[in-house]
C-alpha positions as CSV (number, residue, x, y, z in Angstrom):
1,M,27.4,98.6,64.6
2,A,25.7,101.9,65.3
3,T,23.6,103.6,62.6
4,S,25.4,107.2,63.5
5,K,28.9,108.1,63.9
6,L,30.6,108.1,67.3
7,K,32.2,111.6,68.3
8,A,35.7,111.4,69.4
9,A,37.6,114.5,70.8
10,I,41.2,115.0,70.7
11,L,43.2,116.8,73.4
12,I,46.8,117.7,72.9
13,V,48.6,118.2,76.2
14,S,51.5,120.6,75.4
15,D,52.9,123.8,77.0
16,T,55.0,124.3,74.1
17,A,52.1,123.6,71.4
18,F,49.5,125.7,73.6
19,K,52.1,128.7,73.2
20,D,53.1,127.7,69.4
21,P,50.1,125.4,67.8
22,S,52.6,125.0,64.7
23,T,54.8,122.9,66.9
24,D,52.3,120.3,67.2
25,E,52.4,116.9,64.9
26,S,50.4,114.5,67.0
27,G,46.8,115.9,66.4
28,I,46.9,115.5,62.6
29,K,48.0,112.4,62.7
30,L,45.4,111.2,65.1
31,E,42.9,112.6,63.0
32,N,44.1,110.6,59.9
33,V,44.1,107.2,62.2
34,F,40.0,108.2,62.8
35,S,39.6,109.4,58.8
36,D,40.7,105.7,58.1
37,Q,37.7,104.8,59.9
38,A,35.3,107.3,58.6
39,N,32.4,105.4,58.5
40,T,32.5,105.0,62.2
41,W,34.0,108.0,63.9
42,E,33.7,111.8,63.7
43,V,36.2,114.0,65.2
44,K,34.1,116.8,66.8
45,Y,37.4,119.0,67.6
46,T,41.0,118.9,68.4
47,L,42.2,121.2,71.1
48,I,45.4,122.1,72.5
49,I,45.8,122.5,76.2
50,P,48.6,123.6,78.5
51,D,50.2,120.7,80.6
52,D,48.4,121.5,83.6
53,V,45.9,119.0,86.0
54,N,42.8,121.8,86.2
55,A,43.1,122.4,82.4
56,I,42.8,118.9,81.5
57,Q,40.1,118.1,84.0
58,Q,38.1,120.8,82.9
59,H,38.2,120.0,79.1
60,I,37.4,116.3,80.1
61,S,34.5,117.4,82.4
62,Q,32.9,119.5,79.5
63,C,33.3,116.6,77.1
64,C,31.6,114.2,79.7
65,D,29.3,116.1,82.0
66,D,26.7,116.7,79.6
67,E,24.1,114.1,79.5
68,A,22.3,115.9,76.2
69,D,25.6,116.1,74.4
70,Y,28.6,114.1,75.3
71,I,31.5,113.1,73.5
72,N,31.8,109.2,73.2
73,F,35.6,108.6,73.1
74,I,38.4,111.5,74.9
75,I,41.7,110.7,73.6
76,T,45.0,112.9,75.2
77,T,48.0,112.9,73.8
78,G,51.1,114.1,76.1
79,G,52.0,114.4,79.3
80,T,52.4,110.7,80.1
81,G,55.8,110.4,80.6
82,F,58.3,110.5,83.7
83,A,58.8,114.0,83.3
84,V,58.0,116.3,86.2
85,K,55.4,118.2,84.1
86,D,54.2,115.1,82.9
87,R,50.8,115.2,85.0
88,T,48.1,113.8,82.4
89,P,47.8,110.5,84.4
90,E,47.3,112.3,87.6
91,A,44.6,114.6,86.0
92,V,42.7,111.9,84.4
93,K,42.9,109.3,87.1
94,P,40.5,110.6,89.5
95,M,37.9,111.4,86.9
96,I,37.6,107.9,85.9
97,D,34.6,105.9,87.4
98,R,35.9,102.8,85.9
99,E,38.9,101.9,84.8
100,A,39.8,99.8,81.6
101,P,43.1,97.8,82.2
102,G,42.9,95.9,79.0
103,L,43.2,98.8,76.7
104,V,46.3,99.9,78.8
105,Y,47.7,96.4,78.3
106,A,47.1,96.5,74.6
107,M,48.7,99.7,74.0
108,L,51.7,99.0,76.2
109,A,52.0,95.2,74.3
110,A,51.9,96.8,70.8
111,S,54.3,99.8,71.4
112,L,56.9,97.4,73.6
113,A,56.8,95.1,70.2
114,K,58.4,98.0,68.4
115,T,60.7,99.9,71.2
116,Q,61.8,99.0,74.7
117,F,60.9,102.6,75.7
118,A,57.4,102.0,75.4
119,M,57.6,101.0,79.2
120,M,58.6,104.6,80.0
121,S,54.7,105.6,79.3
122,R,52.1,105.8,82.0
123,P,48.8,105.4,80.0
124,V,45.3,105.7,81.8
125,A,42.1,104.2,80.3
126,G,38.8,104.4,81.6
127,I,35.0,105.3,81.7
128,R,33.4,108.6,82.7
129,K,29.9,108.3,82.9
130,K,29.0,107.6,79.0
131,T,32.5,108.6,77.9
132,L,35.6,106.4,77.2
133,I,38.9,108.1,78.0
134,L,42.4,107.1,76.8
135,T,45.6,108.8,77.1
136,V,48.6,108.2,74.8
137,P,52.2,109.5,74.5
138,G,52.8,112.8,73.1
139,S,55.1,111.8,70.2
140,P,53.4,111.5,67.0
141,K,54.8,107.9,66.3
142,G,53.8,106.7,69.8
143,A,50.3,108.5,70.0
144,V,49.4,106.6,66.3
145,E,50.7,103.2,67.6
146,N,48.5,103.4,70.7
147,L,45.5,104.1,69.2
148,E,45.7,101.7,66.3
149,A,46.5,99.3,68.8
150,V,43.1,99.5,70.1
151,I,40.8,101.7,67.6
152,K,38.9,98.2,66.2
153,Q,37.8,97.6,69.6
154,L,36.7,101.1,70.7
155,P,33.3,101.4,68.6
156,H,32.2,98.3,70.6
157,A,33.3,99.9,73.9
158,C,31.6,103.1,73.4
159,M,28.6,101.7,72.6
160,Q,28.4,99.7,75.7
161,A,29.5,102.6,77.7
162,A,26.7,104.7,76.2
163,G,24.1,102.3,77.9
164,V,23.5,99.9,74.3
165,D,22.2,96.6,75.6
166,S,24.9,94.1,76.2
167,R,22.8,91.0,75.3
168,T,21.8,92.6,71.5
169,L,25.5,93.8,71.0
170,H,27.1,90.4,71.5
171,A,24.2,88.2,70.0
172,G,26.1,87.1,67.0
173,G,29.1,85.4,69.5
174,I,32.6,86.6,69.7
175,K,33.4,86.0,65.9
176,K,30.9,88.3,64.5
177,L,32.2,91.1,67.1
178,E,35.5,90.5,65.6
179,Q,34.4,90.4,62.1
180,E,32.4,93.5,62.5
181,A,35.8,95.1,64.0
182,G,38.0,93.9,61.2
183,L,39.9,91.6,63.5
184,T,41.1,87.9,62.6
185,S,40.9,85.2,65.3
186,Q,44.0,83.5,65.9
187,P,44.6,79.8,67.2
188,K,45.5,79.9,70.8
189,A,48.6,78.2,70.3
190,D,50.2,81.1,68.2
191,H,50.2,83.4,70.9
192,H,53.0,81.4,72.6
193,H,55.1,82.8,69.9
194,H,53.8,86.6,70.3
195,H,56.2,89.0,72.3
196,H,54.1,90.4,75.8
197,G,50.9,88.0,75.2
198,H,48.3,89.9,72.8
199,G,49.6,91.6,69.8
200,P,47.8,95.0,68.9
201,G,44.9,93.3,66.6
202,H,43.7,91.2,69.4
203,S,40.6,91.8,71.3
204,H,41.2,92.0,75.1
205,G,40.0,89.0,77.3
206,L,39.1,86.6,74.4
207,S,42.1,85.0,73.3
208,G,42.8,82.4,75.9
209,H,45.7,84.6,77.7
210,T,45.2,85.6,81.3
211,I,45.6,89.6,81.6
212,P,48.8,90.1,84.1
213,K,47.5,91.0,87.5
214,A,49.7,93.5,89.7
215,H,49.9,92.2,93.5
216,T,49.9,95.7,94.5
217,K,47.7,98.8,93.9
218,P,50.0,101.8,93.7
219,R,48.1,105.3,93.0
220,D,49.2,107.9,91.1
221,L,47.0,110.3,93.0
222,P,45.0,109.1,96.1
223,I,41.3,108.9,95.5
224,S,38.6,108.6,97.7
225,N,36.3,105.6,98.2
226,D,33.9,104.9,95.7
227,P,30.1,105.4,96.8
228,R,29.0,102.3,94.9
229,A,31.5,100.1,96.7
230,G,30.1,98.4,99.9
231,P,31.4,99.2,103.2
232,T,33.8,96.3,103.2
233,S,35.3,97.4,100.1
234,R,36.4,100.9,101.4
235,H,39.4,102.3,102.5
236,R,40.2,101.4,106.2
237,Q,42.3,104.5,106.5
238,S,42.6,107.6,104.3
239,P,44.3,107.6,101.3
240,Y,45.5,111.1,101.6
241,Q,48.8,112.2,102.7
242,M,49.0,114.5,106.1
243,F,49.9,118.0,105.4
244,S,51.0,120.2,107.9
245,V,49.0,123.6,108.3
246,E,51.6,125.7,106.7
247,D,51.6,123.5,103.8
248,A,48.2,123.1,103.5
249,T,47.9,127.1,103.7
250,R,50.6,127.5,101.0
251,L,48.2,125.0,98.7
252,I,45.2,127.1,99.2
253,I,46.9,130.2,98.2
254,E,48.8,128.5,95.3
255,H,45.3,127.3,93.9
256,T,43.2,130.5,94.9
257,P,42.6,132.3,91.8
258,S,44.3,135.7,91.4
259,P,42.4,138.9,92.0
260,V,39.8,140.2,89.6
261,P,39.8,144.1,89.0
262,V,36.4,145.8,88.7
263,R,34.8,149.4,88.7
264,M,33.2,150.6,91.6
265,P,31.7,154.0,92.7
266,V,33.0,155.8,95.9
267,D,30.6,155.0,98.4
268,G,30.2,153.0,101.3
269,A,30.0,149.8,99.5
270,L,33.8,150.5,98.7
271,V,34.5,149.7,102.5
272,G,36.9,146.6,102.7
273,H,37.9,146.6,99.1
274,V,41.8,146.6,98.0
275,L,42.6,149.0,95.4
276,A,43.7,148.0,92.0
277,E,45.3,151.0,91.0
278,D,47.5,153.9,91.9
279,I,45.2,156.9,92.6
280,L,45.8,160.5,91.5
281,A,44.4,163.6,92.6
282,R,42.0,165.1,90.1
283,E,41.8,168.2,92.2
284,A,44.3,170.3,94.6
285,V,43.0,170.4,98.2
286,P,42.3,172.8,98.9
287,A,40.9,174.2,95.3
288,Y,41.5,177.9,96.5
289,R,42.7,180.1,99.1
290,A,41.0,179.8,101.7
291,S,40.7,181.5,105.5
292,I,41.6,179.2,108.3
293,V,39.9,181.4,110.9
294,D,37.0,183.4,111.3
295,G,38.0,187.5,110.9
296,Y,38.6,189.6,108.1
297,A,40.4,189.7,104.9
298,I,42.9,192.2,104.5
299,T,45.6,193.4,102.0
300,V,49.0,193.4,103.4
301,S,52.3,194.9,101.9
302,S,55.7,194.9,103.3
303,E,55.9,198.8,101.8
304,G,52.5,199.6,102.8
305,P,50.7,201.0,105.5
306,S,50.2,199.6,108.9
307,T,47.0,197.2,109.2
308,K,46.3,198.8,112.5
309,G,43.4,201.5,112.3
310,T,39.9,201.6,111.1
311,F,38.6,200.1,108.0
312,A,35.3,199.9,106.0
313,V,33.7,196.8,105.8
314,A,33.5,196.0,102.0
315,S,31.8,192.5,101.6
316,V,31.1,189.3,103.4
317,S,32.8,185.8,102.4
318,H,31.1,182.5,103.6
319,A,32.2,179.1,102.8
320,T,29.6,178.8,100.5
321,P,29.8,178.6,96.5
322,G,29.4,182.0,94.6
323,Q,31.2,184.5,93.3
324,V,33.6,186.9,95.5
325,P,34.1,190.3,94.8
326,T,37.6,191.8,94.4
327,L,38.9,193.6,97.4
328,E,39.3,197.2,96.9
329,P,42.4,199.1,98.6
330,G,41.6,200.3,101.9
331,T,38.8,198.1,102.7
332,I,38.4,194.6,104.3
333,A,35.9,191.8,103.6
334,R,34.5,189.8,106.8
335,I,35.3,186.2,106.2
336,T,34.5,182.7,107.7
337,T,36.7,179.8,108.3
338,G,37.1,178.0,104.9
339,A,35.6,180.5,103.2
340,P,37.4,181.8,99.9
341,L,39.8,185.1,100.3
342,P,38.5,187.6,97.9
343,P,40.9,188.3,94.8
344,G,43.3,191.0,96.4
345,A,43.3,190.1,99.8
346,T,46.6,188.7,100.8
347,S,45.8,187.7,104.5
348,V,43.0,187.2,107.4
349,V,43.1,189.1,110.8
350,M,41.6,187.1,113.8
351,V,38.3,188.3,114.5
352,E,39.8,188.5,118.2
353,D,42.1,191.1,117.2
354,T,39.4,193.4,116.2
355,V,36.6,195.6,117.7
356,L,33.5,196.5,116.1
357,S,33.2,200.7,115.5
358,S,29.8,200.8,113.9
359,M,27.0,199.2,112.3
360,T,25.2,199.8,109.1
361,E,22.1,202.1,109.6
362,D,19.5,198.9,109.3
363,G,21.6,197.3,112.0
364,H,22.2,194.0,110.2
365,E,25.8,194.4,108.8
366,E,29.2,195.9,110.3
367,E,30.5,199.0,108.6
368,I,33.2,200.2,110.4
369,V,35.8,197.7,112.1
370,E,39.1,198.8,113.7
371,I,42.2,196.2,113.7
372,L,44.0,196.4,116.9
373,T,47.5,194.9,115.4
374,D,49.8,195.9,113.1
375,E,51.8,192.7,113.2
376,V,49.5,191.0,110.5
377,R,51.9,189.5,107.8
378,P,51.3,188.4,104.2
379,D,49.6,184.6,104.1
380,E,48.9,185.0,107.8
381,N,46.0,182.8,108.5
382,V,45.7,181.5,104.8
383,R,45.5,178.1,103.8
384,Q,47.1,177.9,100.1
385,V,45.9,176.1,97.0
386,G,47.3,172.6,97.4
387,S,48.8,172.9,100.4
388,D,47.1,169.8,101.7
389,I,47.3,167.8,98.5
390,K,48.8,168.8,95.2
391,Y,46.9,168.5,91.5
392,G,48.3,165.2,90.4
393,E,49.9,163.7,93.5
394,T,49.4,159.9,94.4
395,V,47.1,159.8,97.3
396,L,46.5,156.1,97.4
397,R,48.5,153.2,95.9
398,K,47.5,150.1,94.4
399,G,47.1,147.4,97.5
400,D,45.6,149.8,99.8
401,E,42.6,148.9,101.5
402,I,39.4,151.2,101.8
403,S,38.9,150.9,105.7
404,A,35.9,151.1,107.6
405,V,37.7,153.9,109.9
406,G,37.0,156.1,106.5
407,G,40.1,158.0,105.9
408,E,40.5,156.5,102.5
409,L,37.1,157.2,101.5
410,G,37.1,160.5,102.5
411,L,40.4,161.0,100.8
412,L,38.8,159.9,97.4
413,A,35.9,161.8,97.9
414,S,38.0,165.1,98.8
415,V,40.1,164.9,95.6
416,G,37.0,164.6,93.0
417,I,37.0,160.7,92.2
418,P,33.7,159.3,91.3
419,E,34.9,155.8,90.9
420,V,38.0,153.5,91.3
421,T,39.4,150.1,90.1
422,V,39.4,147.3,93.0
423,F,39.6,144.0,93.3
424,E,36.3,142.2,93.4
425,K,35.5,140.2,96.7
426,P,34.6,136.5,96.1
427,I,30.7,135.6,97.1
428,V,30.7,132.5,99.6
429,G,28.2,129.9,100.0
430,V,27.9,127.9,103.1
431,M,26.4,124.2,103.1
432,S,25.6,121.9,105.8
433,T,25.7,118.2,104.7
434,G,24.1,115.0,106.1
435,D,20.9,113.4,106.8
436,E,21.0,113.9,110.2
437,V,21.2,117.7,110.2
438,V,18.1,119.5,110.6
439,E,17.4,123.5,110.6
440,H,18.6,124.9,113.8
441,G,15.3,127.0,114.3
442,R,12.8,123.8,113.7
443,P,10.1,123.7,116.1
444,G,9.5,120.6,118.1
445,D,12.2,118.0,119.7
446,L,14.9,116.5,118.1
447,R,14.3,112.7,117.1
448,L,16.9,110.3,118.2
449,G,19.9,110.7,115.9
450,E,19.0,114.3,114.5
451,V,21.5,117.5,115.4
452,R,20.5,120.8,115.0
453,D,22.6,123.0,112.5
454,C,25.0,125.3,114.1
455,N,27.8,125.2,111.7
456,R,25.9,127.1,108.8
457,P,24.9,130.2,110.8
458,T,28.1,130.3,112.6
459,I,30.3,130.3,109.5
460,M,28.1,132.4,107.8
461,A,28.2,134.9,110.6
462,A,32.2,134.8,110.5
463,I,32.1,135.6,106.8
464,R,30.1,138.3,107.2
465,G,32.0,139.6,109.7
466,W,35.1,139.3,107.6
467,G,33.3,141.6,105.1
468,F,32.2,139.4,102.4
469,D,28.7,138.7,101.0
470,V,27.5,135.0,101.7
471,V,25.0,132.7,100.2
472,D,23.1,130.5,102.4
473,L,23.1,126.9,100.6
474,G,21.1,125.2,102.9
475,I,21.3,121.2,103.8
476,A,22.5,118.6,101.3
477,K,21.3,115.1,101.8
478,D,23.7,112.3,101.8
479,T,23.2,110.6,98.4
480,P,25.6,110.9,95.7
481,G,22.8,112.4,93.2
482,A,21.8,114.9,95.6
483,L,24.8,116.5,96.8
484,E,26.4,116.5,93.2
485,Q,23.6,118.5,91.9
486,A,23.3,120.6,95.1
487,L,27.2,121.6,94.4
488,R,26.6,122.2,90.8
489,D,23.8,124.4,91.6
490,A,26.1,126.4,94.0
491,M,28.8,126.4,91.5
492,R,26.5,128.9,89.4
493,K,25.9,131.1,92.4
494,V,29.0,131.5,94.2
495,S,32.8,131.3,93.5
496,V,33.7,129.8,96.7
497,I,31.7,127.0,98.5
498,V,32.0,125.9,102.4
499,T,30.5,122.6,103.6
500,T,30.6,120.9,106.8
501,G,30.2,117.4,107.3
502,G,30.8,114.3,105.2
503,V,34.7,114.3,105.0
504,S,35.7,111.7,107.3
505,M,36.0,108.1,106.4
506,G,32.4,106.8,107.4
507,E,30.3,105.1,104.7
508,L,27.8,108.4,104.3
509,D,31.0,110.8,104.1
510,L,30.4,111.7,100.1
511,L,32.0,114.7,99.8
512,K,35.7,113.7,98.6
513,P,34.2,111.1,95.9
514,T,31.6,113.6,94.7
515,I,34.3,116.3,94.0
516,E,36.7,114.0,92.5
517,R,34.6,111.6,90.5
518,S,31.3,113.4,89.7
519,L,32.7,116.9,89.4
520,G,36.0,116.6,88.0
521,G,37.6,118.3,90.6
522,T,41.0,118.1,92.2
523,I,41.5,117.6,96.1
524,H,44.8,119.1,97.1
525,F,44.6,118.0,100.4
526,G,42.4,115.9,102.4
527,R,44.0,115.6,105.7
528,V,45.8,118.1,107.7
529,S,47.8,117.4,111.1
530,M,46.1,119.6,113.4
531,K,43.7,119.5,116.1
532,P,40.9,119.8,115.9
533,G,40.3,119.6,112.1
534,K,42.2,116.7,110.8
535,P,39.9,115.9,107.8
536,T,39.8,119.1,106.5
537,T,39.7,119.1,102.6
538,F,40.3,121.4,99.9
539,A,39.6,121.2,96.2
540,T,39.3,123.2,93.2
541,V,36.6,122.3,90.5
542,P,36.5,123.6,86.8
543,F,33.6,125.5,85.8
544,K,32.1,127.1,82.5
545,N,30.2,130.3,83.4
546,N,27.2,131.4,81.2
547,A,29.7,133.1,78.8
548,G,31.2,129.7,78.4
549,D,34.6,131.2,79.9
550,P,36.6,128.9,81.8
551,E,36.7,129.5,85.9
552,T,37.6,127.7,88.9
553,R,35.7,127.3,92.0
554,L,37.0,126.7,95.2
555,I,35.6,124.0,97.9
556,F,36.6,124.2,101.5
557,S,35.2,120.8,103.0
558,L,35.3,121.5,106.6
559,P,34.8,118.9,109.5
560,G,31.2,118.6,110.8
561,N,32.2,119.0,114.3
562,P,31.4,122.7,115.2
563,A,34.6,123.5,116.8
564,S,36.5,121.9,114.0
565,A,34.4,123.7,111.5
566,V,35.0,127.1,113.2
567,V,38.8,126.7,113.3
568,T,39.4,125.5,110.1
569,S,37.3,128.3,108.5
570,H,39.2,130.8,110.2
571,L,42.8,129.1,109.4
572,F,42.0,128.1,106.0
573,L,39.0,129.7,104.3
574,L,40.1,133.4,105.6
575,P,43.6,133.4,103.9
576,S,42.1,132.3,100.5
577,L,39.3,134.9,100.6
578,H,42.0,137.5,101.6
579,Q,44.2,136.4,98.5
580,A,41.1,136.5,96.3
581,C,40.6,140.0,96.9
582,G,44.1,141.3,97.4
583,I,44.1,141.7,101.0
584,S,47.9,141.4,102.6
585,P,49.1,140.3,104.7
586,A,46.6,137.3,104.2
587,G,44.5,135.5,107.2
588,L,44.1,136.3,111.0
589,P,46.8,138.5,112.7
590,Q,49.2,137.1,114.9
591,A,50.3,138.3,118.7
592,V,52.5,136.9,121.3
593,V,50.5,136.0,124.3
594,V,51.3,134.8,127.9
595,L,49.8,131.6,129.4
596,D,47.9,132.4,132.3
597,H,47.7,128.6,133.6
598,E,49.3,125.5,132.2
599,F,48.3,124.0,128.8
600,G,48.8,120.0,127.8
601,L,50.2,119.3,124.4
602,D,49.2,116.9,122.1
603,K,51.8,114.0,121.2
604,V,51.4,113.7,117.5
605,R,49.3,117.1,116.4
606,A,50.0,120.6,116.6
607,E,46.8,122.0,118.3
608,Y,44.9,125.3,117.8
609,H,43.4,125.8,121.2
610,R,40.3,128.3,121.7
611,A,41.2,130.7,124.3
612,M,40.5,134.0,125.7
613,V,42.8,136.8,125.2
614,V,42.9,139.9,127.6
615,S,45.1,143.0,127.8
616,K,46.3,143.4,131.4
617,A,47.8,146.1,133.5
618,D,51.5,145.0,132.8
619,G,50.9,145.9,129.3
620,L,50.8,142.3,127.7
621,L,48.4,140.2,126.2
622,H,47.3,137.0,128.8
623,A,45.7,134.1,127.2
624,S,43.2,131.4,129.1
625,S,41.7,128.5,127.9
626,T,37.8,128.5,127.1
627,G,37.7,125.1,129.0
628,G,37.2,121.4,127.5
629,Q,38.5,121.3,123.6
630,R,36.7,118.1,122.2
631,S,36.1,119.0,118.6
632,S,32.0,118.5,119.0
633,R,32.1,121.0,122.2
634,V,30.3,123.8,121.2
635,G,30.8,125.4,124.6
636,S,34.3,125.9,123.5
637,L,33.6,128.5,120.9
638,K,31.7,130.8,123.5
639,G,34.2,133.8,124.4
640,A,36.8,132.6,122.2
641,N,38.6,135.7,120.5
642,A,42.0,133.7,119.8
643,L,43.8,130.2,118.6
644,L,46.6,129.7,120.7
645,C,49.5,127.7,118.4
646,L,50.4,125.1,120.7
647,P,52.9,122.5,119.1
648,A,53.1,118.7,119.2
649,G,55.1,117.3,122.2
650,D,55.1,115.6,125.6
651,G,54.2,117.2,128.9
652,M,52.9,120.8,129.4
653,L,53.5,124.5,128.8
654,A,53.9,126.1,132.0
655,K,51.9,129.3,133.5
656,G,53.9,132.2,132.2
657,E,55.1,130.8,129.2
658,R,54.6,133.1,126.0
659,V,53.2,131.4,122.4
660,K,52.0,132.8,119.2
661,A,48.1,133.4,119.0
662,L,46.2,134.0,116.0
663,I,43.5,137.0,116.7
664,M,40.2,136.1,115.7
665,G,38.1,138.8,117.4
666,R,38.1,142.0,119.3
667,L,40.8,142.0,122.2
668,L,39.3,142.5,125.7
669,G,40.8,145.3,127.9
670,Q,42.4,144.8,131.2
671,Q,40.9,142.6,133.5
């Protein structure tokens, strides 16, 4: 036996208990089972988490993935039934490296001996790295029964999972192992009188019974190839459900984290951000009565004398800050456009309605000016306080985007707003994968099998063009450990990771298994019914930031072929980035275009055809193909500013027909 205690963690999966911990009964009862084995076990913590796949996977990953400080045994209680919200098996199964069906069988056999309803449980057991994981029902009675059925065998299993030498562990034979575990051997004949084979106290595989073997392999969740399996043991076709583009986009929006508000100063860096608050004017615009023409400030009264005649010029008011003297009766003041009216002035007469009568002795200023009209009215040529924007008025609303046109930025500046709350933009990292991929600028000729990396610079340029910061994550090699480490390093730098390559069905396509098996991520879709881009993959991975707070990282694993990578980045990555920073509607703008020639249709998949769209003299948008659409053909990207949405079907779309197009770039003018 081990000289130090084994560490256990209890995860209580329950939305109800998460909201009100006092409703939980399973946690304390499971702790009591471990207390009865206090010489062997130490419960490091008991934690209540919501009935959510990402939450379960995140906490399991935290328990297992730190090689220096891991939990030996995790037991989850709850979420193993048939209810719609019961998702614990779906959360745990993709995280398991090696399954332990014997433990599942032992638990079910023990429970079935007491109630036939035990068959309604869907337990999962297995090993992730050095940690044994077991799921049990949420009812206190069922949870205890299941744990008690296997707890005496668990130390042996945990020590083996931790790497203790099996030869040493088994040195005394089976009887010694049973004695150490507190088990009593029974004659083989006795087993014929037990219900369902093994009783709760028997070590699995040692009693003479053959464990039942299923003839099919049903899966709660599809899971990718195990990289350790040989090529002949791998899937011959993808285990992932085929999603439509619409359903795939819906999943992306559903699993993209909500926008996060941040404070930013009002300057050029604000462009492209979306306001997270309504903005009220802190000042009126204009803040003072101002002239809208060059001329002379005068005092006009309906009962007073006519404005026609000669007047002494008492002062000058420029559009510069400073003290403006009061206008005395019978005098006028020279004033420039935008300058404040002197106190006492009511109107401004245009300079065109005056003539200069005399200058001062030094010849530098006007002394006497004659006004030629008596039709000037009160408030004429005067912009009143708040006539543009009133104090306290809502000038911009939550959800408004600060555009590069500049109007919104100018508006904020004009009403004295020094900083605003906006939604933070996600930082995106772009990574290429594959031993065959080399830097595009590497000098010298390519060796046989090498390809220059055009995907990374292309996608990074698109992301910058969308207005987001992007990090170059380089090229990851086709080895499980190297890819996992590259992704872990990336998650510390960026919130969204874009990879290209490694998502098809080849022996070296490691992204899906690395995400599922090594990072504890959830693959929400692994195939899309589209052309090009069928193997596009979207996943979320639980991540703990430097402050220890749980976060979610998004991974978009795009196909390696250049055209596929570009098309899928526009179709799937862009809507997620828009969703994450509050831009609505998310994704590419749409337009209806006229086909300039006939287009063939794919019989099975909807096609997103690279096209050049121009505006012609008839006032309509016209589309023509950029040429051969093979997914590996880089040339099909040249000049493409739109994706034509062609439905699956037989035959052709004729010249002149109208289809929906997604606009990727600047529309060209009439040709």
